[in-house]
mmCIF file of the C-alpha atoms, coordinates in Angstrom:
data_MODEL
# 
_entry.id   MODEL 
# 
loop_
_atom_site.group_PDB 
_atom_site.id 
_atom_site.type_symbol 
_atom_site.label_atom_id 
_atom_site.label_alt_id 
_atom_site.label_comp_id 
_atom_site.label_asym_id 
_atom_site.label_entity_id 
_atom_site.label_seq_id 
_atom_site.pdbx_PDB_ins_code 
_atom_site.Cartn_x 
_atom_site.Cartn_y 
_atom_site.Cartn_z 
_atom_site.occupancy 
_atom_site.B_iso_or_equiv 
_atom_site.pdbx_formal_charge 
_atom_site.auth_seq_id 
_atom_site.auth_comp_id 
_atom_site.auth_asym_id 
_atom_site.auth_atom_id 
_atom_site.pdbx_PDB_model_num 
ATOM 1   C CA . MET A 1 1   ? -21.003 56.211 76.655 1.00 0.00 ? 1   MET A CA 1 
ATOM 2   C CA . LYS A 1 2   ? -24.560 56.069 76.251 1.00 0.00 ? 2   LYS A CA 1 
ATOM 3   C CA . ILE A 1 3   ? -26.240 52.567 77.648 1.00 0.00 ? 3   ILE A CA 1 
ATOM 4   C CA . LEU A 1 4   ? -29.687 51.151 76.582 1.00 0.00 ? 4   LEU A CA 1 
ATOM 5   C CA . LYS A 1 5   ? -31.102 48.206 78.005 1.00 0.00 ? 5   LYS A CA 1 
ATOM 6   C CA . THR A 1 6   ? -33.410 45.991 76.374 1.00 0.00 ? 6   THR A CA 1 
ATOM 7   C CA . SER A 1 7   ? -34.498 42.094 76.065 1.00 0.00 ? 7   SER A CA 1 
ATOM 8   C CA . ILE A 1 8   ? -32.332 39.543 74.125 1.00 0.00 ? 8   ILE A CA 1 
ATOM 9   C CA . ASP A 1 9   ? -35.682 38.438 72.406 1.00 0.00 ? 9   ASP A CA 1 
ATOM 10  C CA . THR A 1 10  ? -36.819 42.082 71.418 1.00 0.00 ? 10  THR A CA 1 
ATOM 11  C CA . VAL A 1 11  ? -35.946 43.879 68.649 1.00 0.00 ? 11  VAL A CA 1 
ATOM 12  C CA . ASP A 1 12  ? -36.425 47.709 69.790 1.00 0.00 ? 12  ASP A CA 1 
ATOM 13  C CA . GLU A 1 13  ? -36.283 49.470 66.350 1.00 0.00 ? 13  GLU A CA 1 
ATOM 14  C CA . LYS A 1 14  ? -35.161 52.479 67.760 1.00 0.00 ? 14  LYS A CA 1 
ATOM 15  C CA . ILE A 1 15  ? -32.367 51.025 69.606 1.00 0.00 ? 15  ILE A CA 1 
ATOM 16  C CA . VAL A 1 16  ? -31.107 49.455 66.664 1.00 0.00 ? 16  VAL A CA 1 
ATOM 17  C CA . GLY A 1 17  ? -31.956 52.693 64.791 1.00 0.00 ? 17  GLY A CA 1 
ATOM 18  C CA . GLU A 1 18  ? -29.572 54.483 67.463 1.00 0.00 ? 18  GLU A CA 1 
ATOM 19  C CA . ALA A 1 19  ? -26.791 52.240 67.273 1.00 0.00 ? 19  ALA A CA 1 
ATOM 20  C CA . ILE A 1 20  ? -26.620 52.325 63.226 1.00 0.00 ? 20  ILE A CA 1 
ATOM 21  C CA . ASP A 1 21  ? -26.669 55.371 63.549 1.00 0.00 ? 21  ASP A CA 1 
ATOM 22  C CA . VAL A 1 22  ? -23.246 55.809 66.031 1.00 0.00 ? 22  VAL A CA 1 
ATOM 23  C CA . MET A 1 23  ? -21.785 53.343 63.608 1.00 0.00 ? 23  MET A CA 1 
ATOM 24  C CA . SER A 1 24  ? -22.798 55.288 60.769 1.00 0.00 ? 24  SER A CA 1 
ATOM 25  C CA . GLU A 1 25  ? -20.801 58.714 62.410 1.00 0.00 ? 25  GLU A CA 1 
ATOM 26  C CA . GLY A 1 26  ? -17.406 56.485 63.478 1.00 0.00 ? 26  GLY A CA 1 
ATOM 27  C CA . GLY A 1 27  ? -18.759 54.955 66.918 1.00 0.00 ? 27  GLY A CA 1 
ATOM 28  C CA . VAL A 1 28  ? -18.543 51.767 68.407 1.00 0.00 ? 28  VAL A CA 1 
ATOM 29  C CA . VAL A 1 29  ? -21.424 49.605 69.714 1.00 0.00 ? 29  VAL A CA 1 
ATOM 30  C CA . LEU A 1 30  ? -21.088 46.937 72.281 1.00 0.00 ? 30  LEU A CA 1 
ATOM 31  C CA . TYR A 1 31  ? -23.781 44.615 71.387 1.00 0.00 ? 31  TYR A CA 1 
ATOM 32  C CA . PRO A 1 32  ? -24.878 40.843 71.885 1.00 0.00 ? 32  PRO A CA 1 
ATOM 33  C CA . THR A 1 33  ? -24.521 38.033 69.838 1.00 0.00 ? 33  THR A CA 1 
ATOM 34  C CA . ASP A 1 34  ? -25.795 34.241 69.751 1.00 0.00 ? 34  ASP A CA 1 
ATOM 35  C CA . THR A 1 35  ? -22.385 33.476 71.513 1.00 0.00 ? 35  THR A CA 1 
ATOM 36  C CA . VAL A 1 36  ? -20.925 36.438 73.469 1.00 0.00 ? 36  VAL A CA 1 
ATOM 37  C CA . TYR A 1 37  ? -21.064 40.018 73.360 1.00 0.00 ? 37  TYR A CA 1 
ATOM 38  C CA . GLY A 1 38  ? -19.474 41.811 70.159 1.00 0.00 ? 38  GLY A CA 1 
ATOM 39  C CA . LEU A 1 39  ? -17.508 45.267 69.733 1.00 0.00 ? 39  LEU A CA 1 
ATOM 40  C CA . GLY A 1 40  ? -19.035 46.802 66.582 1.00 0.00 ? 40  GLY A CA 1 
ATOM 41  C CA . ALA A 1 41  ? -17.782 49.469 63.795 1.00 0.00 ? 41  ALA A CA 1 
ATOM 42  C CA . ASN A 1 42  ? -18.872 50.279 60.482 1.00 0.00 ? 42  ASN A CA 1 
ATOM 43  C CA . ILE A 1 43  ? -16.163 47.926 58.609 1.00 0.00 ? 43  ILE A CA 1 
ATOM 44  C CA . PHE A 1 44  ? -15.912 50.569 55.622 1.00 0.00 ? 44  PHE A CA 1 
ATOM 45  C CA . ASP A 1 45  ? -14.766 53.374 58.398 1.00 0.00 ? 45  ASP A CA 1 
ATOM 46  C CA . THR A 1 46  ? -10.723 52.698 58.825 1.00 0.00 ? 46  THR A CA 1 
ATOM 47  C CA . SER A 1 47  ? -10.393 55.175 61.883 1.00 0.00 ? 47  SER A CA 1 
ATOM 48  C CA . ALA A 1 48  ? -13.781 53.101 63.556 1.00 0.00 ? 48  ALA A CA 1 
ATOM 49  C CA . VAL A 1 49  ? -12.089 49.981 62.941 1.00 0.00 ? 49  VAL A CA 1 
ATOM 50  C CA . LYS A 1 50  ? -8.619  51.005 64.434 1.00 0.00 ? 50  LYS A CA 1 
ATOM 51  C CA . ARG A 1 51  ? -10.051 52.179 67.438 1.00 0.00 ? 51  ARG A CA 1 
ATOM 52  C CA . ILE A 1 52  ? -11.846 48.281 67.951 1.00 0.00 ? 52  ILE A CA 1 
ATOM 53  C CA . PHE A 1 53  ? -8.047  47.134 67.883 1.00 0.00 ? 53  PHE A CA 1 
ATOM 54  C CA . GLU A 1 54  ? -7.252  49.781 70.545 1.00 0.00 ? 54  GLU A CA 1 
ATOM 55  C CA . ILE A 1 55  ? -10.021 48.976 72.347 1.00 0.00 ? 55  ILE A CA 1 
ATOM 56  C CA . LYS A 1 56  ? -9.186  45.461 72.250 1.00 0.00 ? 56  LYS A CA 1 
ATOM 57  C CA . GLN A 1 57  ? -5.474  46.018 72.873 1.00 0.00 ? 57  GLN A CA 1 
ATOM 58  C CA . ARG A 1 58  ? -5.138  43.823 69.527 1.00 0.00 ? 58  ARG A CA 1 
ATOM 59  C CA . SER A 1 59  ? -2.631  43.825 66.928 1.00 0.00 ? 59  SER A CA 1 
ATOM 60  C CA . LEU A 1 60  ? -3.107  45.157 63.604 1.00 0.00 ? 60  LEU A CA 1 
ATOM 61  C CA . LEU A 1 61  ? -1.816  41.859 62.214 1.00 0.00 ? 61  LEU A CA 1 
ATOM 62  C CA . LYS A 1 62  ? -4.598  39.482 63.885 1.00 0.00 ? 62  LYS A CA 1 
ATOM 63  C CA . PRO A 1 63  ? -7.820  40.271 61.566 1.00 0.00 ? 63  PRO A CA 1 
ATOM 64  C CA . VAL A 1 64  ? -11.464 40.455 62.892 1.00 0.00 ? 64  VAL A CA 1 
ATOM 65  C CA . SER A 1 65  ? -14.658 38.981 61.448 1.00 0.00 ? 65  SER A CA 1 
ATOM 66  C CA . ILE A 1 66  ? -17.629 40.917 59.999 1.00 0.00 ? 66  ILE A CA 1 
ATOM 67  C CA . LEU A 1 67  ? -21.207 40.197 60.747 1.00 0.00 ? 67  LEU A CA 1 
ATOM 68  C CA . ILE A 1 68  ? -23.653 40.736 57.630 1.00 0.00 ? 68  ILE A CA 1 
ATOM 69  C CA . PRO A 1 69  ? -27.329 40.252 58.476 1.00 0.00 ? 69  PRO A CA 1 
ATOM 70  C CA . ASP A 1 70  ? -28.171 37.194 55.934 1.00 0.00 ? 70  ASP A CA 1 
ATOM 71  C CA . MET A 1 71  ? -26.729 34.805 54.023 1.00 0.00 ? 71  MET A CA 1 
ATOM 72  C CA . ALA A 1 72  ? -28.067 36.923 50.540 1.00 0.00 ? 72  ALA A CA 1 
ATOM 73  C CA . ALA A 1 73  ? -25.347 39.545 51.626 1.00 0.00 ? 73  ALA A CA 1 
ATOM 74  C CA . ILE A 1 74  ? -22.461 37.215 51.536 1.00 0.00 ? 74  ILE A CA 1 
ATOM 75  C CA . ASP A 1 75  ? -21.275 37.526 47.858 1.00 0.00 ? 75  ASP A CA 1 
ATOM 76  C CA . LEU A 1 76  ? -21.130 41.842 48.786 1.00 0.00 ? 76  LEU A CA 1 
ATOM 77  C CA . VAL A 1 77  ? -18.097 40.505 50.956 1.00 0.00 ? 77  VAL A CA 1 
ATOM 78  C CA . ALA A 1 78  ? -16.629 37.353 50.323 1.00 0.00 ? 78  ALA A CA 1 
ATOM 79  C CA . ARG A 1 79  ? -16.027 34.853 46.748 1.00 0.00 ? 79  ARG A CA 1 
ATOM 80  C CA . VAL A 1 80  ? -18.153 31.749 47.853 1.00 0.00 ? 80  VAL A CA 1 
ATOM 81  C CA . SER A 1 81  ? -18.794 29.169 45.506 1.00 0.00 ? 81  SER A CA 1 
ATOM 82  C CA . ASN A 1 82  ? -22.152 26.956 45.344 1.00 0.00 ? 82  ASN A CA 1 
ATOM 83  C CA . ASP A 1 83  ? -20.890 24.306 46.894 1.00 0.00 ? 83  ASP A CA 1 
ATOM 84  C CA . GLN A 1 84  ? -19.560 26.556 49.949 1.00 0.00 ? 84  GLN A CA 1 
ATOM 85  C CA . LYS A 1 85  ? -23.421 28.603 49.893 1.00 0.00 ? 85  LYS A CA 1 
ATOM 86  C CA . GLU A 1 86  ? -24.818 25.252 50.433 1.00 0.00 ? 86  GLU A CA 1 
ATOM 87  C CA . VAL A 1 87  ? -22.674 23.736 53.229 1.00 0.00 ? 87  VAL A CA 1 
ATOM 88  C CA . ILE A 1 88  ? -22.503 27.087 54.784 1.00 0.00 ? 88  ILE A CA 1 
ATOM 89  C CA . ASN A 1 89  ? -26.420 27.183 54.510 1.00 0.00 ? 89  ASN A CA 1 
ATOM 90  C CA . ASN A 1 90  ? -26.484 24.108 57.295 1.00 0.00 ? 90  ASN A CA 1 
ATOM 91  C CA . TYR A 1 91  ? -25.114 26.348 59.708 1.00 0.00 ? 91  TYR A CA 1 
ATOM 92  C CA . LEU A 1 92  ? -25.824 30.318 59.453 1.00 0.00 ? 92  LEU A CA 1 
ATOM 93  C CA . PRO A 1 93  ? -27.252 31.935 60.985 1.00 0.00 ? 93  PRO A CA 1 
ATOM 94  C CA . GLY A 1 94  ? -25.861 30.095 63.967 1.00 0.00 ? 94  GLY A CA 1 
ATOM 95  C CA . PRO A 1 95  ? -22.710 30.283 66.397 1.00 0.00 ? 95  PRO A CA 1 
ATOM 96  C CA . TYR A 1 96  ? -20.248 29.946 63.013 1.00 0.00 ? 96  TYR A CA 1 
ATOM 97  C CA . THR A 1 97  ? -17.546 31.927 61.512 1.00 0.00 ? 97  THR A CA 1 
ATOM 98  C CA . PHE A 1 98  ? -16.576 30.846 58.168 1.00 0.00 ? 98  PHE A CA 1 
ATOM 99  C CA . ILE A 1 99  ? -13.058 31.690 56.828 1.00 0.00 ? 99  ILE A CA 1 
ATOM 100 C CA . LEU A 1 100 ? -13.540 32.766 52.920 1.00 0.00 ? 100 LEU A CA 1 
ATOM 101 C CA . ARG A 1 101 ? -11.634 34.607 50.131 1.00 0.00 ? 101 ARG A CA 1 
ATOM 102 C CA . ARG A 1 102 ? -12.467 38.615 50.827 1.00 0.00 ? 102 ARG A CA 1 
ATOM 103 C CA . THR A 1 103 ? -14.379 40.722 47.916 1.00 0.00 ? 103 THR A CA 1 
ATOM 104 C CA . PRO A 1 104 ? -12.023 44.020 47.335 1.00 0.00 ? 104 PRO A CA 1 
ATOM 105 C CA . ILE A 1 105 ? -15.282 45.754 48.693 1.00 0.00 ? 105 ILE A CA 1 
ATOM 106 C CA . VAL A 1 106 ? -13.633 44.612 52.529 1.00 0.00 ? 106 VAL A CA 1 
ATOM 107 C CA . PRO A 1 107 ? -10.877 46.853 53.811 1.00 0.00 ? 107 PRO A CA 1 
ATOM 108 C CA . ARG A 1 108 ? -7.645  45.594 54.148 1.00 0.00 ? 108 ARG A CA 1 
ATOM 109 C CA . VAL A 1 109 ? -7.510  47.333 57.778 1.00 0.00 ? 109 VAL A CA 1 
ATOM 110 C CA . VAL A 1 110 ? -10.574 44.486 58.741 1.00 0.00 ? 110 VAL A CA 1 
ATOM 111 C CA . THR A 1 111 ? -8.388  41.281 57.568 1.00 0.00 ? 111 THR A CA 1 
ATOM 112 C CA . SER A 1 112 ? -5.098  42.752 58.492 1.00 0.00 ? 112 SER A CA 1 
ATOM 113 C CA . GLY A 1 113 ? -3.963  42.512 54.899 1.00 0.00 ? 113 GLY A CA 1 
ATOM 114 C CA . SER A 1 114 ? -5.328  39.394 54.298 1.00 0.00 ? 114 SER A CA 1 
ATOM 115 C CA . ALA A 1 115 ? -7.159  37.606 51.150 1.00 0.00 ? 115 ALA A CA 1 
ATOM 116 C CA . TYR A 1 116 ? -9.052  36.504 53.726 1.00 0.00 ? 116 TYR A CA 1 
ATOM 117 C CA . VAL A 1 117 ? -11.768 37.144 55.901 1.00 0.00 ? 117 VAL A CA 1 
ATOM 118 C CA . GLY A 1 118 ? -14.255 35.820 58.643 1.00 0.00 ? 118 GLY A CA 1 
ATOM 119 C CA . ILE A 1 119 ? -18.034 35.777 57.887 1.00 0.00 ? 119 ILE A CA 1 
ATOM 120 C CA . ARG A 1 120 ? -20.560 35.004 60.727 1.00 0.00 ? 120 ARG A CA 1 
ATOM 121 C CA . VAL A 1 121 ? -24.552 35.103 60.498 1.00 0.00 ? 121 VAL A CA 1 
ATOM 122 C CA . PRO A 1 122 ? -25.518 34.681 64.398 1.00 0.00 ? 122 PRO A CA 1 
ATOM 123 C CA . ASN A 1 123 ? -28.607 33.589 65.637 1.00 0.00 ? 123 ASN A CA 1 
ATOM 124 C CA . ASN A 1 124 ? -29.712 36.676 67.000 1.00 0.00 ? 124 ASN A CA 1 
ATOM 125 C CA . ASP A 1 125 ? -31.938 39.064 65.508 1.00 0.00 ? 125 ASP A CA 1 
ATOM 126 C CA . ILE A 1 126 ? -30.405 42.236 67.266 1.00 0.00 ? 126 ILE A CA 1 
ATOM 127 C CA . ALA A 1 127 ? -26.825 41.808 66.138 1.00 0.00 ? 127 ALA A CA 1 
ATOM 128 C CA . CYS A 1 128 ? -28.372 41.181 62.302 1.00 0.00 ? 128 CYS A CA 1 
ATOM 129 C CA . ARG A 1 129 ? -30.321 44.566 62.316 1.00 0.00 ? 129 ARG A CA 1 
ATOM 130 C CA . LEU A 1 130 ? -27.355 46.300 63.367 1.00 0.00 ? 130 LEU A CA 1 
ATOM 131 C CA . ALA A 1 131 ? -25.532 45.381 59.979 1.00 0.00 ? 131 ALA A CA 1 
ATOM 132 C CA . GLY A 1 132 ? -28.855 45.959 57.636 1.00 0.00 ? 132 GLY A CA 1 
ATOM 133 C CA . LEU A 1 133 ? -27.225 49.222 56.545 1.00 0.00 ? 133 LEU A CA 1 
ATOM 134 C CA . PHE A 1 134 ? -23.475 48.108 55.946 1.00 0.00 ? 134 PHE A CA 1 
ATOM 135 C CA . PRO A 1 135 ? -21.352 45.118 57.282 1.00 0.00 ? 135 PRO A CA 1 
ATOM 136 C CA . ILE A 1 136 ? -19.907 45.557 61.270 1.00 0.00 ? 136 ILE A CA 1 
ATOM 137 C CA . THR A 1 137 ? -17.163 44.088 62.608 1.00 0.00 ? 137 THR A CA 1 
ATOM 138 C CA . THR A 1 138 ? -17.570 41.130 65.142 1.00 0.00 ? 138 THR A CA 1 
ATOM 139 C CA . THR A 1 139 ? -15.263 40.286 67.234 1.00 0.00 ? 139 THR A CA 1 
ATOM 140 C CA . SER A 1 140 ? -15.554 39.391 71.431 1.00 0.00 ? 140 SER A CA 1 
ATOM 141 C CA . ALA A 1 141 ? -15.381 42.285 73.609 1.00 0.00 ? 141 ALA A CA 1 
ATOM 142 C CA . ASN A 1 142 ? -12.498 41.394 75.983 1.00 0.00 ? 142 ASN A CA 1 
ATOM 143 C CA . ILE A 1 143 ? -8.803  42.651 75.853 1.00 0.00 ? 143 ILE A CA 1 
ATOM 144 C CA . SER A 1 144 ? -7.332  40.277 73.782 1.00 0.00 ? 144 SER A CA 1 
ATOM 145 C CA . ASP A 1 145 ? -6.133  36.982 74.837 1.00 0.00 ? 145 ASP A CA 1 
ATOM 146 C CA . ASP A 1 146 ? -8.143  37.794 78.446 1.00 0.00 ? 146 ASP A CA 1 
ATOM 147 C CA . GLU A 1 147 ? -11.119 36.457 79.531 1.00 0.00 ? 147 GLU A CA 1 
ATOM 148 C CA . VAL A 1 148 ? -14.555 36.668 77.672 1.00 0.00 ? 148 VAL A CA 1 
ATOM 149 C CA . LEU A 1 149 ? -17.048 37.791 79.562 1.00 0.00 ? 149 LEU A CA 1 
ATOM 150 C CA . SER A 1 150 ? -20.886 37.715 79.849 1.00 0.00 ? 150 SER A CA 1 
ATOM 151 C CA . ASN A 1 151 ? -22.109 40.713 81.266 1.00 0.00 ? 151 ASN A CA 1 
ATOM 152 C CA . PRO A 1 152 ? -21.458 44.432 79.996 1.00 0.00 ? 152 PRO A CA 1 
ATOM 153 C CA . GLU A 1 153 ? -20.960 46.193 83.252 1.00 0.00 ? 153 GLU A CA 1 
ATOM 154 C CA . ASP A 1 154 ? -17.826 43.675 83.638 1.00 0.00 ? 154 ASP A CA 1 
ATOM 155 C CA . ILE A 1 155 ? -16.859 44.004 80.207 1.00 0.00 ? 155 ILE A CA 1 
ATOM 156 C CA . LEU A 1 156 ? -16.845 47.924 80.184 1.00 0.00 ? 156 LEU A CA 1 
ATOM 157 C CA . GLU A 1 157 ? -14.337 47.721 83.380 1.00 0.00 ? 157 GLU A CA 1 
ATOM 158 C CA . GLN A 1 158 ? -12.239 44.850 81.973 1.00 0.00 ? 158 GLN A CA 1 
ATOM 159 C CA . LEU A 1 159 ? -12.225 46.887 78.475 1.00 0.00 ? 159 LEU A CA 1 
ATOM 160 C CA . GLY A 1 160 ? -11.062 50.132 80.870 1.00 0.00 ? 160 GLY A CA 1 
ATOM 161 C CA . CYS A 1 161 ? -12.691 52.431 78.154 1.00 0.00 ? 161 CYS A CA 1 
ATOM 162 C CA . ASP A 1 162 ? -15.593 53.739 76.935 1.00 0.00 ? 162 ASP A CA 1 
ATOM 163 C CA . VAL A 1 163 ? -17.490 53.021 73.693 1.00 0.00 ? 163 VAL A CA 1 
ATOM 164 C CA . ASP A 1 164 ? -19.780 55.192 72.240 1.00 0.00 ? 164 ASP A CA 1 
ATOM 165 C CA . LEU A 1 165 ? -22.908 53.229 73.023 1.00 0.00 ? 165 LEU A CA 1 
ATOM 166 C CA . VAL A 1 166 ? -23.844 49.776 74.692 1.00 0.00 ? 166 VAL A CA 1 
ATOM 167 C CA . ILE A 1 167 ? -26.978 47.518 74.084 1.00 0.00 ? 167 ILE A CA 1 
ATOM 168 C CA . ASP A 1 168 ? -27.329 45.786 77.220 1.00 0.00 ? 168 ASP A CA 1 
ATOM 169 C CA . VAL A 1 169 ? -29.162 42.637 77.532 1.00 0.00 ? 169 VAL A CA 1 
ATOM 170 C CA . GLY A 1 170 ? -27.869 41.280 81.015 1.00 0.00 ? 170 GLY A CA 1 
ATOM 171 C CA . ASP A 1 171 ? -25.787 38.065 81.339 1.00 0.00 ? 171 ASP A CA 1 
ATOM 172 C CA . LEU A 1 172 ? -25.646 36.366 78.066 1.00 0.00 ? 172 LEU A CA 1 
ATOM 173 C CA . SER A 1 173 ? -25.679 32.319 78.663 1.00 0.00 ? 173 SER A CA 1 
ATOM 174 C CA . SER A 1 174 ? -22.357 31.734 76.746 1.00 0.00 ? 174 SER A CA 1 
ATOM 175 C CA . ASP A 1 175 ? -18.823 33.017 77.338 1.00 0.00 ? 175 ASP A CA 1 
ATOM 176 C CA . HIS A 1 176 ? -17.550 31.082 74.345 1.00 0.00 ? 176 HIS A CA 1 
ATOM 177 C CA . ALA A 1 177 ? -17.002 32.675 70.626 1.00 0.00 ? 177 ALA A CA 1 
ATOM 178 C CA . SER A 1 178 ? -18.096 31.340 67.737 1.00 0.00 ? 178 SER A CA 1 
ATOM 179 C CA . MET A 1 179 ? -16.440 27.990 66.161 1.00 0.00 ? 179 MET A CA 1 
ATOM 180 C CA . ILE A 1 180 ? -14.332 29.161 63.408 1.00 0.00 ? 180 ILE A CA 1 
ATOM 181 C CA . ILE A 1 181 ? -13.955 27.083 60.202 1.00 0.00 ? 181 ILE A CA 1 
ATOM 182 C CA . ASP A 1 182 ? -11.542 27.834 57.288 1.00 0.00 ? 182 ASP A CA 1 
ATOM 183 C CA . PHE A 1 183 ? -12.971 27.593 54.077 1.00 0.00 ? 183 PHE A CA 1 
ATOM 184 C CA . SER A 1 184 ? -10.326 28.862 52.343 1.00 0.00 ? 184 SER A CA 1 
ATOM 185 C CA . GLN A 1 185 ? -8.620  25.338 51.233 1.00 0.00 ? 185 GLN A CA 1 
ATOM 186 C CA . SER A 1 186 ? -10.448 22.821 49.441 1.00 0.00 ? 186 SER A CA 1 
ATOM 187 C CA . ASN A 1 187 ? -10.977 20.973 52.757 1.00 0.00 ? 187 ASN A CA 1 
ATOM 188 C CA . PRO A 1 188 ? -12.238 22.806 55.255 1.00 0.00 ? 188 PRO A CA 1 
ATOM 189 C CA . LYS A 1 189 ? -10.575 22.320 58.508 1.00 0.00 ? 189 LYS A CA 1 
ATOM 190 C CA . ILE A 1 190 ? -12.143 23.969 62.460 1.00 0.00 ? 190 ILE A CA 1 
ATOM 191 C CA . ILE A 1 191 ? -9.575  26.888 63.158 1.00 0.00 ? 191 ILE A CA 1 
ATOM 192 C CA . ARG A 1 192 ? -11.330 27.267 66.533 1.00 0.00 ? 192 ARG A CA 1 
ATOM 193 C CA . ARG A 1 193 ? -13.963 24.852 68.555 1.00 0.00 ? 193 ARG A CA 1 
# 
């Protein structure tokens, strides 16, 4: 496991490039977002995505969300109407996850076989740059249903395993995951505040 320290306010291109290389080769990265630390893997690498589930001790029946670099990439992974885009544009980038109908390109392992996928564009340049080459998983870096921690050392101790690379920006000011808004029905509904 490699730990690379940087600042939350600085995008170190070398660190981002190294993390993308790790995920390109099937690795898992612990990275900061605008809410909590996340576990990232290339969504198109089934083995890497399954490893995320193993690390979190998460049921394969519970989907994980995906992170895209910006709203321009949303049509790649989700079927979204112009009206939905208009609403979503008011909130992203930001601490929100939107549940939308997935496109066929999104692997079923990510969505646990569901026709829907959670989409996230955090207000964090490091996280968004990590998804510049391919969408990545974004799920809180904790054991499923355990406390969400804000410091990489504590997180690694809780997970009890090695990820391939850690982007360590120190303690995050938040320990709350993103708000989840379900756009799969005609009337949007908040699933998690």
